[in-house]
C-alpha positions, 0 to 999 in steps of 0.5 A, spaced: 308 228 503 302 229 507 301 230 515 298 223 515 304 219 511 309 223 516 305 220 522 305 213 519 313 214 517 314 216 525 310 210 527 314 205 523 321 208 525 319 208 533 320 200 534 326 201 531 328 206 535 327 203 542 330 196 539 336 201 538 335 203 545 335 196 548 342 194 545 347 198 550 343 194 556 343 188 552 351 188 551 352 191 558 348 186 562 348 180 557 355 181 554 353 180 546 346 180 542 344 172 541 341 172 534 339 165 535 334 166 541 333 174 542 326 173 545 329 169 551 335 173 552 330 179 552 327 176 558 333 176 562 334 184 561 332 188 568 331 195 569 332 200 563 333 194 558 327 191 560 323 198 559 326 199 553 324 192 550 317 193 553 317 199 549 319 196 543 314 191 544 308 196 545 310 200 539 309 194 535 303 192 538 300 199 537 303 200 530 298 196 527 292 199 529 295 206 528 297 204 521 290 202 520 286 208 522 291 213 519 290 209 512 283 209 513 283 217 514 288 218 509 284 214 504 277 217 505 280 224 505 279 227 512 283 233 512 288 233 517 287 240 519 280 240 519 275 242 524 276 235 528 283 237 529 285 241 536 286 248 535 291 251 539 
């Protein structure tokens, strides 16, 4: 698997990581996870729980743009280690 596809895999997994990070806060603050109204319950979170939920929402929003840009670069044959990459 090439670097762009590994990056896509990481981008797809990241929102789920943040979702898992918010679960302990939900259980501590609200008792249990509400499967009927999860967004309303998430709005009640404070401090770390609200931050983890916000990070999950940001990850979902950024995923569409990141996925489109990465797929276009991959399909067009851009070299991940090409001259445009940062050489450290």
